[in-house]
C-alpha positions as CSV (number, residue, x, y, z in Angstrom):
1,M,-0.3,-0.1,-0.1
2,W,1.2,3.7,-0.9
3,K,1.7,5.8,2.4
4,I,1.7,9.3,0.9
5,I,2.5,12.6,2.0
6,L,0.4,15.4,0.3
7,C,2.4,18.5,-0.2
8,G,0.0,21.7,-0.6
9,Y,-2.8,20.3,0.5
10,T,-4.6,23.2,1.2
11,G,-4.1,24.8,-2.0
12,K,-6.9,24.8,-4.7
13,T,-5.9,21.5,-6.3
14,G,-4.2,20.0,-3.2
15,S,-7.2,19.9,-1.2
16,V,-9.6,18.6,-4.1
17,L,-6.9,15.9,-4.5
18,L,-6.9,15.1,-0.7
19,D,-10.7,14.3,-0.4
20,Y,-10.4,12.3,-3.6
21,L,-7.6,10.5,-1.9
22,L,-9.1,9.8,1.1
23,E,-12.0,8.1,-0.8
24,K,-9.5,5.5,-1.9
25,K,-9.0,2.4,-0.1
26,D,-5.6,1.0,-1.4
27,I,-3.7,4.2,-0.4
28,N,-3.0,5.7,2.9
29,I,-2.8,9.3,3.6
30,V,0.0,9.6,6.2
31,G,1.1,12.9,6.2
32,L,0.2,16.5,5.0
33,V,2.6,19.4,4.6
34,N,2.2,23.0,3.9
35,S,3.9,26.2,4.9
36,T,3.3,26.1,8.3
37,S,3.3,22.3,9.1
38,L,6.4,20.6,9.9
39,P,9.1,20.5,7.2
40,L,8.9,17.7,4.9
41,E,12.1,15.6,5.6
42,E,10.6,15.5,9.4
43,T,7.3,14.4,8.1
44,I,8.8,11.6,6.0
45,K,11.1,10.4,8.8
46,L,8.0,10.7,11.6
47,R,5.4,9.2,9.1
48,G,7.4,6.3,7.5
49,S,6.0,7.3,4.0
50,N,7.1,5.9,0.4
51,V,5.4,8.6,-1.9
52,V,5.2,12.2,-2.0
53,I,2.8,14.3,-3.9
54,D,3.1,18.0,-4.5
55,F,1.1,20.5,-5.7
56,T,2.6,23.7,-4.8
57,T,4.8,26.2,-6.2
58,P,7.9,25.7,-8.6
59,R,10.4,26.6,-6.2
60,S,9.1,24.3,-3.3
61,G,8.0,21.3,-6.0
62,Y,11.8,21.2,-6.9
63,Y,13.0,21.3,-3.4
64,N,10.4,18.5,-1.8
65,G,11.1,16.5,-5.0
66,V,15.0,16.5,-3.8
67,V,13.9,15.9,-0.5
68,A,11.4,12.9,-1.6
69,L,13.9,11.1,-3.0
70,N,16.8,11.4,-1.0
71,N,15.0,10.0,1.6
72,K,13.6,7.0,-0.8
73,N,10.3,8.1,-1.7
74,H,8.6,8.3,-5.0
75,Y,7.6,11.7,-6.5
76,I,4.7,12.8,-8.0
77,C,4.6,16.8,-8.8
78,G,1.6,18.6,-10.4
79,T,3.4,21.9,-10.1
80,T,4.2,23.7,-13.1
81,G,7.2,26.0,-13.8
82,L,9.8,23.8,-12.8
83,T,12.8,24.3,-15.2
84,N,14.5,21.9,-17.5
85,H,17.6,22.2,-15.5
86,Q,15.6,21.4,-12.2
87,I,13.7,18.1,-13.9
88,R,17.1,16.7,-15.2
89,H,18.7,16.8,-11.6
90,L,15.8,15.0,-10.2
91,D,15.8,12.2,-13.2
92,D,19.9,12.2,-12.2
93,L,18.6,11.6,-8.5
94,A,15.8,9.0,-9.1
95,R,18.0,6.8,-11.3
96,E,20.7,7.0,-8.6
97,K,18.2,6.0,-6.0
98,S,16.1,3.5,-8.6
99,L,12.8,5.5,-8.0
100,S,10.0,7.1,-10.0
101,V,9.2,10.4,-10.5
102,V,6.1,12.0,-12.4
103,V,6.6,15.6,-13.2
104,C,3.2,16.4,-15.2
105,P,1.9,19.6,-16.1
106,N,-1.6,18.5,-16.5
107,F,-3.0,15.0,-15.0
108,A,-6.3,15.6,-16.7
109,K,-6.8,12.5,-19.0
110,G,-8.3,14.6,-21.9
111,I,-5.0,16.8,-21.9
112,N,-3.2,13.5,-21.9
113,A,-5.0,12.1,-25.0
114,L,-4.6,15.8,-26.6
115,L,-1.0,15.1,-26.6
116,K,-1.3,12.0,-28.4
117,A,-3.6,13.3,-31.3
118,I,-1.5,16.3,-32.0
119,P,1.0,14.8,-34.3
120,L,-2.0,13.3,-36.4
121,F,-3.7,16.6,-36.7
122,D,-0.1,18.6,-37.2
123,S,0.6,16.1,-39.8
124,I,-2.7,17.2,-41.8
125,Y,-2.8,20.9,-41.6
126,D,-0.1,23.4,-42.4
127,Y,-0.5,25.8,-39.7
128,A,-1.5,25.9,-35.8
129,F,-1.7,27.7,-32.8
130,I,-2.7,27.4,-29.0
131,S,-4.8,29.5,-27.0
132,E,-5.0,28.9,-23.0
133,H,-7.3,30.8,-20.2
134,H,-6.4,31.0,-16.4
135,H,-7.5,32.9,-13.4
136,I,-5.3,35.9,-12.7
137,T,-3.5,34.3,-9.7
138,K,-1.9,31.7,-12.4
139,L,1.9,32.1,-11.5
140,D,3.5,30.8,-15.3
141,K,2.6,32.3,-18.5
142,P,2.2,30.6,-20.7
143,S,0.9,27.8,-18.6
144,G,3.3,24.4,-18.0
145,T,0.3,22.7,-20.0
146,A,0.6,25.0,-23.2
147,L,4.2,24.6,-23.3
148,K,3.8,20.8,-23.1
149,L,1.5,20.9,-25.7
150,K,3.7,23.0,-27.9
151,T,6.4,20.2,-27.9
152,K,4.2,18.0,-29.8
153,F,4.1,20.2,-32.6
154,K,6.7,19.7,-35.6
155,N,7.1,23.5,-35.6
156,P,8.8,24.8,-32.5
157,N,7.5,28.1,-32.6
158,I,3.9,27.9,-33.0
159,D,2.2,30.8,-31.1
160,I,0.9,30.5,-27.8
161,N,-2.1,32.7,-27.0
162,C,-2.2,33.2,-23.1
163,Y,-5.6,34.9,-21.5
164,R,-5.7,35.9,-17.7
165,S,-9.1,36.8,-16.1
166,I,-11.0,36.6,-13.1
167,S,-13.1,33.6,-14.3
168,P,-12.2,30.2,-12.9
169,V,-12.5,28.5,-16.2
170,I,-9.6,26.8,-17.2
171,F,-9.1,25.8,-21.2
172,H,-6.5,24.9,-23.6
173,T,-7.6,25.1,-27.5
174,L,-5.6,23.5,-30.4
175,T,-6.6,25.5,-33.4
176,F,-5.2,23.6,-36.7
177,Y,-6.1,25.4,-40.1
178,S,-5.3,25.5,-44.0
179,E,-6.7,27.7,-46.6
180,Y,-9.7,25.8,-46.7
181,E,-10.4,24.4,-43.6
182,T,-10.0,25.0,-39.6
183,V,-10.2,22.6,-36.5
184,S,-10.4,23.5,-33.0
185,I,-10.4,21.5,-30.1
186,T,-10.7,22.6,-26.8
187,H,-10.3,21.0,-23.5
188,Q,-12.0,22.5,-20.4
189,V,-11.8,22.1,-17.0
190,N,-14.9,22.5,-15.1
191,N,-13.5,21.3,-11.7
192,K,-10.2,20.8,-10.3
193,R,-11.4,16.9,-9.6
194,A,-10.4,16.6,-13.4
195,F,-7.0,16.3,-12.2
196,C,-7.3,13.6,-9.6
197,D,-8.1,10.6,-11.5
198,G,-4.6,11.1,-13.6
199,V,-3.0,11.5,-10.2
200,Y,-4.3,7.9,-9.2
201,E,-3.4,6.5,-12.6
202,A,0.2,7.9,-11.9
203,L,0.3,6.5,-8.7
204,K,-0.4,2.8,-10.0
205,H,2.8,3.0,-12.2
206,L,5.2,3.9,-9.5
207,G,8.1,1.5,-8.9
208,Q,7.6,0.1,-12.5
209,F,10.1,2.5,-14.1
210,V,12.9,4.8,-13.1
211,G,13.6,8.1,-13.9
212,V,11.1,10.9,-14.6
213,K,8.5,10.5,-17.0
214,N,6.4,13.8,-17.7
215,E,3.3,12.1,-19.1
216,I,0.4,9.5,-17.2
């Protein structure tokens, strides 16, 4: 059974994820960490966890990953904004410790389906662009999800149109077009619970690979 510490459990996504995970009978939440709790390393040693899940900030997400791996915990990070250098370091550390890490900018199953579909549409249409919308409190711009979607296009310089407003609706739209037609595909998050199934799916595969994966 996975013994999990959840970092960022009072945040917008973390609080929803906590409620979701507490419903699961095959996992055990043994610790909760935020800015006012015991530090992660102390919590790991006190609670005997084997998995750390993080939905915090880029700075904390990287630090928590290093702490988790150095204490022999698998690591799942839903925090966006980690640099390529930080992710490479987590990968090196995970391989050294023979542990699994999932650093995924978006755990929604629909987004991960779009990642697989992009090459097909991209091979048909001459032009494409990405549009994304988040609440004004979103720290990174473009979003980590938009940047991940961008990596699947053959043109590395496609435009990302970023929108921020007071609306809580989150959406990413892929638009493919040619001289004669246009195809638009929109993924919209109506509830943060959309991310929870993906996190649970990632949990199932921990220990089956070594190093960092960035898709579920």
